[in-house]
C-alpha positions, 0 to 999 in steps of 0.5 A, a space after each residue: 512443501 516446496 521451499 518459498 523462492 519468491 516473496 512479494 509484498 504489498 506496499 501501504 502499511 506493509 513496507 511503510 506507514 500509510 498514515 505518513 503518506 496521508 499526513 504529508 499529503 494533507 500538509 502539502 495541500 495545506 501549504 499550497 493553499 496558503 502559499 497561493 493565499 487561497 486560505 488564511 489558516 492551515 487546513 491540514 489539522 481539519 483534513 487529518 481530523 476528518 480522516 481519523 473520523 472516517 471521512 474518505 470522500 470529498 475531503 478537500 471539498 469539505 475542508 475548503 467549504 468550511 474555510 469559506 472557499 468555493 471548491 471548484 473542479 480545477 482547484 480540486 483536481 490540482 489538490 488531488 494531483 499534489 496529494 497523490 504525487 507531491 508534484 507542485 504546479 511549479 514542477 517541484 516535488 516533495 514526498 518524505 516517506 521511509 520504509 519501516 525499519 523492520 521492512 528495510 532489514 527484511 528486504 536486505 536479509 531476504 535478498 542475502 538469502 537468495 529469494 526473489 522479491 516483488 511488489 504487488 500494490 493497488 491504488 492510483 498509479 501516479 501515487 503508487 509510482 511516487 511512493 516507489 520512487 521515494 522509497 527507492 524500491 526499484 533498486 531493491 526488488 526484482 519485479 514491481 506490479 502496480 495494478 492500476 497500470 491495467 485499470 481498477 478492474 485489476 486491483 486486488 483481489 483480481 489474481 492477474 498480478 500474482 500470475 504475472 509476477 510468478 511468470 515474470 520471475 520464472 517461479 512456480 506459483 506454489 513457491 510464491 508467498 504474498 505478505 500484506 495487511 488487508 484481509 478484505 482484498 489482499 489474500 484471495 488473489 494469490 490464493 486464486 493464482 495458486 500461491 502458497 498461503 499468505 502472511 498477514 502483517 498486522 501492525 499496531 498503526 495499520 489502517 486495517 489492523 482491526 479488519 477481520 480475516 475474510 473481510 468480515 461476516 457480511 460477505 455471505 458465503 465467503 470463506 476466510 482466505 488461507 493464511 500461513 501466519 499473522 505477524 506484528 512486523 516483518 521481523 517475524 517473517 524469517 521464522 515463518 519462511 523457515 517453518 514453511 520450508 520445513 513443513 
Protein backbone atom coordinates (compact mmCIF):
# COMPACT_ATOMS: atom_id res chain seq x y z
CA UNK A 1 0.00 0.00 0.00
CA UNK A 2 1.19 3.51 -0.82
CA UNK A 3 2.17 5.34 2.37
CA UNK A 4 -0.39 7.87 3.54
CA UNK A 5 0.64 11.39 2.52
CA UNK A 6 -2.48 13.35 3.48
CA UNK A 7 -4.62 13.07 6.59
CA UNK A 8 -7.89 15.01 6.62
CA UNK A 9 -10.04 15.38 9.70
CA UNK A 10 -13.67 15.89 10.51
CA UNK A 11 -14.20 18.73 13.01
CA UNK A 12 -16.98 18.11 15.53
CA UNK A 13 -16.17 15.38 18.09
CA UNK A 14 -13.00 14.58 16.15
CA UNK A 15 -10.80 17.60 16.85
CA UNK A 16 -12.82 19.22 19.64
CA UNK A 17 -15.84 18.21 21.81
CA UNK A 18 -19.07 19.19 20.06
CA UNK A 19 -20.96 19.30 23.35
CA UNK A 20 -18.73 22.20 24.39
CA UNK A 21 -19.95 24.21 21.39
CA UNK A 22 -23.57 23.27 22.03
CA UNK A 23 -23.48 24.12 25.71
CA UNK A 24 -21.64 27.40 25.23
CA UNK A 25 -24.17 28.32 22.54
CA UNK A 26 -27.09 27.66 24.85
CA UNK A 27 -25.47 29.82 27.53
CA UNK A 28 -24.78 32.64 25.08
CA UNK A 29 -28.42 32.61 24.00
CA UNK A 30 -29.62 32.46 27.59
CA UNK A 31 -27.36 35.34 28.65
CA UNK A 32 -28.61 37.47 25.76
CA UNK A 33 -32.25 36.85 26.65
CA UNK A 34 -31.64 37.82 30.27
CA UNK A 35 -29.62 40.91 29.34
CA UNK A 36 -32.44 42.05 27.12
CA UNK A 37 -34.89 41.29 29.95
CA UNK A 38 -36.89 39.00 27.73
CA UNK A 39 -36.82 36.23 30.33
CA UNK A 40 -36.58 36.30 34.11
CA UNK A 41 -34.47 33.18 34.58
CA UNK A 42 -31.67 31.41 32.71
CA UNK A 43 -32.94 29.15 29.94
CA UNK A 44 -29.72 27.23 29.32
CA UNK A 45 -30.60 24.43 31.80
CA UNK A 46 -33.83 23.79 29.89
CA UNK A 47 -32.02 23.88 26.55
CA UNK A 48 -29.31 21.48 27.71
CA UNK A 49 -31.85 19.10 29.24
CA UNK A 50 -33.85 19.12 26.04
CA UNK A 51 -30.78 18.42 23.93
CA UNK A 52 -29.73 15.48 26.09
CA UNK A 53 -33.31 14.17 25.83
CA UNK A 54 -33.05 14.24 22.04
CA UNK A 55 -34.70 17.57 21.19
CA UNK A 56 -33.06 18.84 18.00
CA UNK A 57 -35.78 20.88 16.26
CA UNK A 58 -37.25 24.22 17.39
CA UNK A 59 -35.36 24.09 20.69
CA UNK A 60 -35.46 27.87 21.15
CA UNK A 61 -39.16 28.06 20.29
CA UNK A 62 -39.94 25.42 22.90
CA UNK A 63 -37.82 27.01 25.62
CA UNK A 64 -39.25 30.50 25.02
CA UNK A 65 -42.82 29.25 24.99
CA UNK A 66 -42.22 27.38 28.25
CA UNK A 67 -40.93 30.65 29.75
CA UNK A 68 -44.02 32.54 28.61
CA UNK A 69 -42.33 34.39 25.73
CA UNK A 70 -43.77 34.44 22.22
CA UNK A 71 -41.11 33.02 19.87
CA UNK A 72 -41.36 35.51 17.00
CA UNK A 73 -39.46 34.84 13.79
CA UNK A 74 -37.05 37.83 14.17
CA UNK A 75 -36.23 36.78 17.73
CA UNK A 76 -35.57 33.17 16.73
CA UNK A 77 -33.35 34.34 13.86
CA UNK A 78 -31.34 36.46 16.29
CA UNK A 79 -30.94 33.54 18.70
CA UNK A 80 -29.86 31.16 15.94
CA UNK A 81 -27.25 33.67 14.77
CA UNK A 82 -25.92 34.04 18.33
CA UNK A 83 -25.84 30.28 18.77
CA UNK A 84 -24.00 29.61 15.52
CA UNK A 85 -21.50 32.45 15.49
CA UNK A 86 -21.46 33.82 19.08
CA UNK A 87 -21.80 37.22 17.42
CA UNK A 88 -24.04 39.41 19.54
CA UNK A 89 -26.18 42.22 18.09
CA UNK A 90 -23.71 44.79 19.48
CA UNK A 91 -20.87 43.21 17.46
CA UNK A 92 -19.10 41.40 20.29
CA UNK A 93 -18.19 37.75 19.81
CA UNK A 94 -17.54 35.02 22.34
CA UNK A 95 -16.73 31.39 21.58
CA UNK A 96 -14.70 29.38 24.05
CA UNK A 97 -13.83 25.98 22.60
CA UNK A 98 -10.51 24.13 22.58
CA UNK A 99 -8.97 21.23 20.74
CA UNK A 100 -8.86 17.90 22.49
CA UNK A 101 -5.38 17.52 23.95
CA UNK A 102 -4.79 14.40 21.87
CA UNK A 103 -5.89 16.28 18.74
CA UNK A 104 -3.50 19.13 19.49
CA UNK A 105 -0.63 16.67 19.86
CA UNK A 106 -1.61 14.69 16.77
CA UNK A 107 -1.67 17.76 14.53
CA UNK A 108 1.79 18.75 15.76
CA UNK A 109 3.24 15.25 15.37
CA UNK A 110 1.77 14.67 11.91
CA UNK A 111 3.10 18.01 10.71
CA UNK A 112 6.57 17.13 12.01
CA UNK A 113 6.32 13.80 10.19
CA UNK A 114 5.82 15.67 6.92
CA UNK A 115 2.20 14.78 6.21
CA UNK A 116 -0.21 17.17 4.55
CA UNK A 117 -3.18 18.00 6.78
CA UNK A 118 -6.73 18.97 5.91
CA UNK A 119 -10.25 19.49 7.21
CA UNK A 120 -13.57 18.40 5.69
CA UNK A 121 -16.54 19.49 7.76
CA UNK A 122 -20.30 19.82 7.33
CA UNK A 123 -22.69 22.14 9.11
CA UNK A 124 -24.02 25.68 8.68
CA UNK A 125 -21.17 27.70 7.20
CA UNK A 126 -21.21 30.57 9.71
CA UNK A 127 -20.99 28.16 12.63
CA UNK A 128 -18.17 26.10 11.11
CA UNK A 129 -16.20 29.23 10.22
CA UNK A 130 -16.55 30.47 13.80
CA UNK A 131 -15.22 27.16 15.12
CA UNK A 132 -12.28 27.22 12.70
CA UNK A 133 -11.35 30.71 13.88
CA UNK A 134 -11.73 29.86 17.56
CA UNK A 135 -9.52 26.77 17.18
CA UNK A 136 -6.95 28.59 14.98
CA UNK A 137 -7.05 25.76 12.46
CA UNK A 138 -6.08 27.83 9.44
CA UNK A 139 -2.56 28.14 10.86
CA UNK A 140 -2.26 24.38 11.40
CA UNK A 141 -3.81 22.82 8.31
CA UNK A 142 -2.94 22.94 4.62
CA UNK A 143 -6.50 23.00 3.31
CA UNK A 144 -9.91 23.51 4.90
CA UNK A 145 -13.09 22.57 3.06
CA UNK A 146 -16.38 23.53 4.68
CA UNK A 147 -18.93 21.79 2.50
CA UNK A 148 -21.77 24.24 3.18
CA UNK A 149 -19.88 26.77 1.05
CA UNK A 150 -21.23 24.72 -1.89
CA UNK A 151 -24.64 24.14 -0.30
CA UNK A 152 -26.20 21.35 1.72
CA UNK A 153 -26.34 19.05 -1.32
CA UNK A 154 -22.57 18.73 -1.01
CA UNK A 155 -22.47 17.77 2.65
CA UNK A 156 -21.09 14.33 3.38
CA UNK A 157 -21.44 11.66 2.10
CA UNK A 158 -21.09 13.60 -1.17
CA UNK A 159 -17.51 12.88 -2.36
CA UNK A 160 -16.87 16.33 -3.87
CA UNK A 161 -14.88 17.70 -0.91
CA UNK A 162 -12.61 14.64 -0.84
CA UNK A 163 -11.87 14.78 -4.54
CA UNK A 164 -11.19 18.52 -4.21
CA UNK A 165 -8.94 18.03 -1.18
CA UNK A 166 -6.72 15.52 -2.99
CA UNK A 167 -6.58 17.73 -6.08
CA UNK A 168 -5.84 20.90 -4.13
CA UNK A 169 -2.94 19.34 -2.23
CA UNK A 170 -1.67 17.32 -5.22
CA UNK A 171 -1.93 13.96 -3.46
CA UNK A 172 -3.11 10.75 -5.14
CA UNK A 173 -6.47 9.71 -3.65
CA UNK A 174 -5.22 6.31 -2.47
CA UNK A 175 -2.61 8.13 -0.35
CA UNK A 176 -5.31 10.15 1.46
CA UNK A 177 -6.90 9.17 4.78
CA UNK A 178 -9.97 10.59 6.52
CA UNK A 179 -10.45 10.57 10.29
CA UNK A 180 -13.98 11.17 11.58
CA UNK A 181 -16.59 10.02 14.09
CA UNK A 182 -19.97 9.49 12.42
CA UNK A 183 -20.44 6.22 10.48
CA UNK A 184 -23.81 7.39 9.16
CA UNK A 185 -22.24 9.88 6.77
CA UNK A 186 -18.49 10.29 7.18
CA UNK A 187 -16.91 7.34 5.40
CA UNK A 188 -18.83 6.75 2.16
CA UNK A 189 -17.59 10.02 0.62
CA UNK A 190 -13.85 9.36 0.90
CA UNK A 191 -14.37 5.78 -0.26
CA UNK A 192 -16.25 7.02 -3.34
CA UNK A 193 -13.40 9.47 -4.03
CA UNK A 194 -10.87 6.62 -4.02
CA UNK A 195 -9.31 7.37 -0.65
CA UNK A 196 -7.72 4.78 1.60
CA UNK A 197 -10.02 3.14 4.19
CA UNK A 198 -10.95 5.69 6.84
CA UNK A 199 -10.29 5.77 10.57
CA UNK A 200 -13.16 6.18 13.02
CA UNK A 201 -12.49 8.00 16.29
CA UNK A 202 -15.05 6.77 18.81
CA UNK A 203 -14.73 9.07 21.80
CA UNK A 204 -16.48 8.29 25.11
CA UNK A 205 -18.22 11.71 24.98
CA UNK A 206 -18.96 11.65 21.26
CA UNK A 207 -22.51 12.32 20.08
CA UNK A 208 -22.26 9.44 17.58
CA UNK A 209 -20.38 6.99 19.78
CA UNK A 210 -23.20 4.44 19.64
CA UNK A 211 -23.99 4.76 15.93
CA UNK A 212 -23.25 1.50 14.14
CA UNK A 213 -20.87 1.43 11.16
CA UNK A 214 -22.82 1.59 7.94
CA UNK A 215 -25.51 3.77 9.47
CA UNK A 216 -27.40 0.88 11.02
CA UNK A 217 -29.53 -1.93 9.67
CA UNK A 218 -32.26 0.37 8.35
CA UNK A 219 -30.22 1.35 5.31
CA UNK A 220 -31.37 -1.49 3.08
CA UNK A 221 -28.65 -2.92 0.90
CA UNK A 222 -25.98 -0.57 2.20
CA UNK A 223 -22.65 -2.21 2.92
CA UNK A 224 -20.64 -0.86 5.85
CA UNK A 225 -17.94 1.50 4.59
CA UNK A 226 -14.39 0.19 4.71
CA UNK A 227 -12.62 1.24 7.88
CA UNK A 228 -8.92 0.84 8.52
CA UNK A 229 -9.41 1.07 12.28
CA UNK A 230 -11.49 2.43 15.15
CA UNK A 231 -9.61 4.36 17.83
CA UNK A 232 -10.68 5.92 21.12
CA UNK A 233 -8.77 9.17 20.50
CA UNK A 234 -6.17 10.56 18.13
CA UNK A 235 -3.35 9.25 20.28
CA UNK A 236 -3.89 5.97 18.46
CA UNK A 237 -3.60 7.44 14.98
CA UNK A 238 0.19 7.15 14.62
CA UNK A 239 0.08 3.39 15.12
CA UNK A 240 -2.64 3.07 12.48
CA UNK A 241 -0.64 5.12 9.99
CA UNK A 242 2.45 3.01 10.67
CA UNK A 243 0.48 -0.18 10.11
CA UNK A 244 -1.04 1.10 6.89
CA UNK A 245 2.37 2.16 5.54
CA UNK A 246 3.72 -1.36 6.21
CA UNK A 247 0.73 -3.21 4.79
